[in-house]
KEKE-3310 file (N, C-alpha, C; in steps of 0.2 Angstrom, whole numbers, plus 5000, padded with zeros to 4 digits):
npx = (5072:5078:5094:5102:5120:5128:5113:5102:5090:5078:5068:5054:5049:5037:5026:5028:5034:5045:5061:5069:5084:5099:5117:5118:5110:5096:5091:5075:5070:5068:5055:5048:5042:5034:5029:5020:5012:5004:4990:4973:4968:4962:4948:4949:4947:4957:4975:4987:5006:5017:5034:5040:5051:5062:5049:5043:5035:5022:5022:5023:5011:5003:4995:4989:4974:4962:4963:4969:4987:4995:5011:5022:5038:5051:5065:5075:5083:5078:5064:5064:5067:5059:5047:5052:5052:5037:5032:5043:5035:5021:5013:5009:4995:4989:4997:5004:5019:5024:5036:5041:5039:5033:5025:5019:5009:4997:4994:4991:4986:4970:4961:4955:4953:4959:4958:4967:4983:5001:5013:5033:5043:5055:5065:5074:5078:5080:5095:5105:5120:5122:5128:5127:5125:5136:5133:5121:5108:5105:5106:5096:5086:5086:5084:5076:5077:5070:5057:5048:5040:5028:5023:5022:5011:5002:5000:4996:4982:4978:4975:4969:4950:4935:4937:4948:4959:4977:4993:5009:5027:5041:5051:5051:5057:5050:5038:5030:5028:5024:5011:5005:5006:4999:4985:4984:4983:4969:4970:4964:4972:4974:4978:4994:5008:5026:5041:5053:5070:5074:5069:5072:5076:5078:5062:5063:5057:5044:5026:5010:4993:4981:4966:4955:4949:4944:4935:4942:4941:4946:4958:4970:4987:4994:5001:5017:5032:5046:5059:5071:5075:5082:5092:5097:5089:5076:5062:5047:5035:5039:5048:5038:5031:5042:5043:5032:5020)
npy = (4914:4930:4935:4949:4953:4953:4947:4936:4922:4924:4916:4917:4905:4905:4908:4904:4911:4918:4929:4942:4948:4958:4960:4974:4983:4988:4974:4963:4964:4957:4966:4968:4955:4955:4967:4965:4954:4959:4971:4969:4960:4963:4955:4956:4969:4985:4987:4993:4997:5007:5016:5003:4995:4981:4974:4965:4966:4969:4956:4946:4949:4947:4931:4931:4936:4942:4955:4967:4973:4987:4992:5004:5011:5022:5020:5014:5003:4996:4993:4987:4974:4971:4970:4959:4949:4949:4942:4933:4922:4921:4932:4942:4945:4950:4960:4975:4985:5003:5011:5027:5041:5045:5054:5056:5043:5047:5049:5037:5030:5031:5043:5042:5027:5017:5000:4996:5001:5001:5005:5003:5014:5024:5027:5037:5054:5067:5074:5086:5083:5073:5054:5045:5030:5026:5019:5024:5018:5012:5022:5030:5023:5021:5032:5049:5058:5059:5058:5058:5057:5066:5069:5053:5052:5059:5057:5044:5047:5052:5043:5031:5025:5030:5024:5014:5004:5008:5004:5004:5000:5005:5016:5015:5026:5037:5036:5045:5056:5049:5045:5059:5065:5058:5059:5073:5069:5065:5048:5038:5033:5015:5002:4996:4989:4983:4977:4966:4965:4955:4947:4959:4968:4986:4990:4988:4990:4996:4991:4999:5003:5010:5019:5027:5040:5036:5033:5041:5033:5017:5013:5000:4992:4982:4966:4964:4957:4947:4943:4935:4922:4917:4911:4914:4909:4912:4916:4906:4912:4920:4911:4904:4915:4916:4903:4895:4887)
npz = (4947:4943:4950:4959:4961:4977:4981:4988:4993:5006:5020:5028:5037:5044:5037:5027:5016:5002:5001:4992:4999:4999:5005:5003:5006:5018:5026:5031:5048:5064:5068:5053:5058:5066:5067:5054:5062:5071:5069:5065:5054:5039:5031:5015:5005:5003:5009:5014:5014:5019:5015:5010:5012:5007:5004:5015:5025:5020:5012:5021:5028:5016:5015:5024:5022:5008:5002:4990:4990:4991:4992:4994:4992:4992:4988:4974:4972:4983:4980:4968:4972:4981:4972:4965:4972:4975:4963:4962:4973:4966:4969:4959:4957:4969:4974:4976:4969:4973:4965:4971:4980:4997:5000:4988:4987:4984:4974:4966:4974:4982:4991:5006:5006:5010:5020:5031:5036:5033:5044:5042:5047:5045:5061:5067:5072:5060:5063:5061:5067:5070:5070:5056:5046:5034:5022:5010:5009:5021:5029:5024:5027:5043:5046:5048:5032:5022:5024:5039:5054:5057:5043:5040:5047:5042:5029:5031:5038:5026:5017:5024:5024:5033:5051:5047:5049:5055:5059:5068:5067:5080:5088:5105:5114:5106:5110:5116:5107:5096:5100:5102:5091:5080:5085:5083:5068:5067:5070:5081:5096:5100:5102:5111:5112:5119:5116:5122:5123:5133:5150:5159:5153:5144:5136:5118:5104:5099:5096:5087:5085:5077:5075:5063:5065:5074:5093:5108:5119:5127:5126:5124:5133:5127:5132:5139:5126:5127:5118:5118:5128:5145:5142:5131:5118:5107:5115:5116:5108:5100:5094:5087:5078:5069:5066:5066:5071)
capx = (5073:5088:5096:5109:5126:5125:5107:5102:5082:5077:5062:5048:5044:5031:5020:5028:5034:5053:5061:5073:5088:5104:5120:5121:5104:5089:5086:5066:5070:5060:5052:5042:5039:5030:5020:5015:5007:5001:4986:4966:4971:4953:4949:4947:4948:4964:4980:4993:5014:5021:5039:5039:5059:5060:5042:5044:5029:5015:5022:5022:5002:4998:4994:4980:4970:4963:4962:4975:4990:4999:5017:5027:5046:5057:5073:5072:5085:5072:5058:5064:5069:5051:5044:5053:5050:5031:5033:5043:5028:5016:5007:5005:4987:4987:5002:5007:5023:5023:5043:5041:5039:5026:5020:5014:5006:4991:4992:4991:4980:4963:4960:4948:4951:4962:4955:4974:4989:5005:5023:5039:5047:5064:5065:5077:5074:5085:5101:5113:5125:5121:5128:5121:5128:5139:5130:5114:5103:5106:5106:5089:5081:5084:5086:5069:5082:5065:5051:5046:5035:5023:5022:5018:5006:4997:4997:4993:4975:4972:4975:4963:4944:4935:4939:4952:4967:4983:4998:5017:5033:5043:5055:5049:5059:5047:5031:5024:5029:5019:5004:5002:5007:4992:4979:4984:4982:4964:4970:4962:4979:4968:4981:4999:5013:5031:5044:5059:5077:5072:5067:5077:5080:5070:5062:5064:5052:5035:5019:5004:4988:4975:4958:4956:4942:4940:4933:4947:4941:4946:4965:4974:4992:4997:5005:5023:5031:5050:5062:5073:5073:5088:5099:5100:5086:5070:5054:5041:5030:5046:5046:5031:5032:5047:5044:5025:5016)
capy = (4920:4932:4937:4953:4953:4952:4945:4931:4923:4922:4912:4917:4899:4903:4912:4900:4917:4920:4936:4944:4951:4959:4964:4978:4987:4985:4971:4965:4963:4956:4971:4967:4949:4958:4972:4961:4950:4963:4973:4965:4957:4962:4948:4960:4977:4985:4987:4999:4996:5014:5012:4996:4992:4977:4973:4963:4966:4967:4948:4941:4947:4943:4925:4930:4941:4942:4962:4970:4975:4993:4994:5012:5015:5025:5017:5013:4997:4989:4992:4983:4968:4970:4968:4950:4945:4946:4938:4925:4920:4921:4939:4947:4947:4953:4963:4979:4990:5009:5016:5033:5044:5041:5058:5054:5039:5049:5050:5029:5027:5037:5045:5038:5021:5011:4997:4997:5004:4998:5007:5004:5022:5028:5029:5043:5062:5070:5077:5086:5084:5064:5051:5040:5026:5028:5018:5028:5016:5010:5029:5033:5018:5021:5039:5053:5059:5059:5058:5059:5056:5068:5069:5047:5050:5064:5053:5038:5048:5053:5038:5027:5028:5034:5016:5011:5004:5011:5000:5005:4998:5010:5016:5018:5033:5042:5034:5052:5060:5045:5046:5064:5065:5053:5062:5077:5068:5060:5042:5037:5026:5011:4994:4997:4982:4984:4972:4968:4960:4950:4947:4964:4975:4993:4988:4991:4990:4997:4992:5005:5002:5017:5017:5035:5046:5032:5034:5041:5028:5011:5013:4996:4990:4974:4960:4962:4951:4944:4940:4930:4918:4920:4906:4918:4907:4915:4913:4903:4916:4922:4907:4904:4920:4915:4897:4892:4882)
capz = (4949:4944:4958:4957:4966:4985:4981:4992:4995:5013:5019:5035:5036:5050:5030:5020:5009:5001:5001:4989:5002:4999:5011:5002:5008:5023:5025:5034:5053:5069:5067:5053:5057:5073:5064:5052:5063:5075:5070:5064:5044:5035:5026:5010:5004:5003:5012:5011:5015:5016:5018:5011:5008:5003:5003:5019:5031:5015:5009:5025:5027:5011:5019:5029:5019:5001:5001:4990:4996:4989:4992:4991:4993:4988:4986:4968:4975:4988:4976:4962:4975:4982:4967:4962:4977:4974:4958:4967:4978:4964:4969:4955:4958:4975:4977:4968:4971:4967:4968:4975:4990:4999:5001:4982:4985:4985:4964:4965:4979:4983:4999:5010:5003:5013:5026:5034:5032:5038:5042:5047:5043:5051:5066:5071:5069:5056:5066:5056:5070:5073:5066:5050:5043:5027:5017:5011:5011:5028:5032:5019:5031:5048:5049:5045:5030:5016:5029:5047:5059:5056:5036:5038:5048:5039:5023:5032:5035:5020:5013:5027:5025:5040:5053:5045:5055:5056:5062:5066:5073:5079:5094:5113:5117:5100:5112:5118:5101:5092:5104:5100:5083:5078:5089:5079:5061:5068:5072:5090:5098:5102:5107:5111:5114:5120:5114:5128:5122:5139:5154:5168:5151:5144:5130:5111:5099:5100:5093:5089:5082:5079:5072:5060:5069:5081:5099:5111:5125:5126:5124:5130:5134:5129:5138:5135:5122:5128:5111:5121:5136:5150:5140:5123:5113:5107:5116:5112:5105:5093:5087:5083:5075:5063:5059:5062:5076)
cpx = (5079:5090:5104:5115:5125:5116:5108:5094:5081:5070:5060:5045:5037:5023:5021:5031:5043:5052:5066:5078:5095:5108:5121:5117:5099:5087:5079:5072:5066:5055:5048:5041:5033:5025:5016:5010:5005:4994:4981:4970:4963:4956:4948:4949:4955:4968:4985:4998:5018:5030:5041:5047:5057:5055:5041:5036:5021:5017:5019:5014:5000:4996:4989:4976:4970:4964:4970:4980:4994:5004:5021:5033:5050:5062:5071:5075:5080:5068:5058:5066:5060:5046:5045:5053:5042:5031:5037:5038:5022:5010:5006:4999:4987:4990:5005:5011:5023:5033:5041:5041:5032:5022:5017:5011:4999:4988:4991:4988:4974:4963:4954:4947:4952:4957:4961:4979:4994:5011:5024:5044:5053:5064:5067:5077:5083:5089:5107:5119:5126:5122:5126:5127:5130:5135:5122:5110:5100:5102:5095:5083:5078:5085:5081:5075:5076:5059:5054:5041:5028:5020:5021:5012:4999:4996:4994:4985:4972:4972:4968:4957:4942:4934:4942:4957:4974:4987:5005:5021:5036:5049:5051:5049:5053:5038:5026:5022:5023:5010:4999:5001:4999:4985:4980:4982:4976:4966:4973:4968:4973:4973:4988:5003:5021:5036:5052:5064:5075:5072:5074:5078:5073:5068:5063:5064:5046:5030:5012:5001:4985:4969:4957:4949:4938:4938:4942:4948:4944:4954:4967:4982:4993:4999:5013:5027:5043:5055:5068:5074:5082:5093:5100:5096:5078:5065:5052:5036:5032:5046:5043:5027:5034:5044:5037:5025:5021)
cpy = (4922:4934:4941:4948:4954:4949:4938:4932:4919:4917:4913:4910:4900:4905:4910:4907:4916:4926:4938:4948:4953:4964:4972:4984:4984:4980:4968:4963:4957:4962:4972:4962:4953:4964:4968:4956:4952:4965:4966:4966:4958:4956:4949:4967:4980:4988:4992:4998:5001:5012:5007:4993:4986:4971:4967:4961:4966:4958:4944:4941:4945:4936:4923:4936:4940:4949:4962:4975:4981:4995:5000:5012:5017:5025:5013:5003:4992:4988:4987:4977:4968:4966:4960:4948:4942:4941:4928:4920:4921:4925:4942:4949:4951:4959:4970:4987:4997:5011:5022:5036:5044:5047:5060:5051:5041:5049:5043:5027:5031:5035:5042:5032:5014:5007:4997:4999:5004:5000:5003:5008:5021:5029:5033:5048:5062:5073:5080:5086:5075:5062:5045:5035:5029:5028:5022:5026:5013:5017:5032:5030:5019:5029:5046:5061:5062:5059:5059:5058:5058:5068:5059:5049:5054:5062:5045:5041:5051:5050:5032:5030:5029:5024:5013:5013:5008:5006:5002:5002:5006:5010:5019:5023:5039:5042:5041:5055:5055:5046:5056:5066:5061:5057:5069:5076:5063:5052:5040:5029:5021:5004:4998:4991:4983:4977:4972:4963:4954:4953:4953:4970:4980:4988:4992:4992:4990:4997:4995:5002:5007:5015:5025:5038:5040:5038:5035:5036:5021:5007:5006:4995:4982:4970:4961:4957:4952:4942:4936:4927:4922:4915:4910:4914:4911:4912:4910:4907:4921:4918:4904:4909:4920:4908:4893:4888:4873)
cpz = (4946:4950:4955:4963:4972:4986:4986:4993:5003:5013:5030:5035:5040:5042:5024:5013:5009:4999:4997:4993:4998:5006:5010:5005:5014:5023:5031:5042:5058:5068:5063:5053:5061:5070:5059:5055:5069:5075:5067:5056:5041:5031:5019:5011:5002:5007:5010:5015:5015:5022:5020:5012:5004:5001:5009:5024:5022:5012:5014:5027:5022:5012:5019:5028:5008:4998:4997:4991:4991:4992:4990:4997:4989:4987:4981:4969:4977:4985:4973:4966:4978:4974:4962:4966:4976:4967:4958:4970:4976:4966:4967:4956:4963:4978:4971:4972:4967:4971:4970:4982:4991:5001:4993:4982:4984:4979:4964:4967:4982:4991:5003:5007:5007:5020:5031:5031:5038:5035:5047:5045:5048:5056:5069:5069:5066:5062:5063:5061:5072:5068:5063:5046:5037:5020:5015:5010:5016:5032:5030:5026:5037:5048:5044:5040:5021:5017:5036:5048:5057:5048:5035:5041:5047:5032:5025:5035:5032:5017:5017:5026:5034:5045:5051:5051:5052:5060:5061:5070:5074:5088:5101:5115:5111:5106:5113:5111:5097:5096:5100:5093:5080:5079:5085:5071:5062:5068:5080:5091:5101:5105:5105:5114:5113:5120:5117:5126:5125:5144:5159:5163:5147:5138:5121:5107:5101:5094:5094:5085:5084:5074:5068:5062:5073:5088:5104:5117:5122:5125:5127:5125:5132:5133:5132:5130:5124:5120:5113:5127:5139:5147:5132:5116:5114:5111:5112:5106:5101:5088:5082:5078:5067:5060:5060:5068:5076)
residu = (MET:GLN:LEU:ASN:GLU:TYR:GLU:ARG:ILE:ASP:LYS:LEU:TYR:ALA:GLU:ASP:ILE:GLN:ILE:ILE:GLN:SER:SER:GLU:VAL:PHE:SER:PHE:SER:LEU:ASP:ALA:VAL:LEU:LEU:ALA:ASP:PHE:PRO:THR:ILE:PRO:LYS:LYS:GLY:THR:ILE:VAL:ASP:LEU:CYS:ALA:GLY:ASN:GLY:ALA:VAL:GLY:LEU:PHE:VAL:SER:ARG:LYS:THR:ALA:ALA:HIS:ILE:TYR:GLN:VAL:GLU:LEU:GLN:GLU:LYS:LEU:ALA:ASP:MET:ALA:LYS:ARG:SER:ILE:VAL:LEU:ASN:GLN:LEU:GLU:ASP:GLN:MET:THR:MET:TYR:GLN:MET:ASP:LEU:LYS:ASP:SER:LEU:THR:LYS:ILE:PRO:SER:ASP:SER:VAL:ASP:LEU:LEU:LEU:CYS:ASN:PRO:PRO:TYR:PHE:GLU:ASN:GLU:PRO:GLN:GLY:THR:LYS:ASN:PRO:ASN:PRO:HIS:LEU:ALA:ILE:ALA:ARG:HIS:GLU:ILE:HIS:THR:ASN:LEU:ASP:GLU:VAL:LEU:ALA:VAL:SER:SER:ARG:LEU:LEU:LYS:MET:ASN:GLY:ARG:PHE:ALA:MET:VAL:HIS:ARG:PRO:ASP:ARG:PHE:LEU:ASP:ILE:LEU:ALA:LYS:MET:GLN:GLN:HIS:ARG:LEU:ALA:PRO:LYS:ARG:VAL:GLN:PHE:ILE:TYR:PRO:LYS:ASP:GLY:LYS:GLU:ALA:ASN:ILE:LEU:LEU:ILE:GLU:GLY:ILE:LYS:ASP:GLY:LYS:THR:ALA:GLY:PHE:LYS:VAL:LEU:PRO:PRO:ILE:PHE:THR:TYR:ASP:GLN:ASN:GLY:GLU:TYR:THR:PRO:ILE:ILE:LYS:GLU:LYS:LEU:TYR:GLY:ARG)
# end
């Protein structure tokens, strides 16, 4: 496999997936691993990974389903890495990467056709006075420069079929905004889980799942997950997600 300057091949051992990463752009983190392991994964049908970055979430999910996985990523460099990772893992028949703005995804993927939509979007609102990373790849991945929460949810709702599932990883401080906007876009929140760096610390990751046109009853808050124990080691649940049983 051809690697460009500054690129390397990393591995998620739990799913036996290799992924091309680069020190120049946004690399996958625990967020992607948690998101890929959070929702109910359909055994077949269609899955879409919006804001796909270098393809981590879709690649990790691919081992759990026979569904076709479409990935949508704006940045050309990241999309190219994802395409090569698809080939590296011999997943060309199961996965397709589209390098495009997510609001154009309906030109490639029919509306009301998706069984599961996954998204690891930019977390931070695009405030003009706010400090952004000087690396444009990282700034776009982290800040709502080219898209925002409302657009992500609007596009997701249009792509999903009735009773299709939506799953997203985000920041806890956006939780109330996420709940309100999901309901505005016909996505009924169903499950939420908070991830904490360690016991005694505030949550720093939010996982949320919803159903398009689902009922509002039955919302569940799942048990917390702690990333590290008091010795600074990964907790057993995190070790399992990263390295398998």
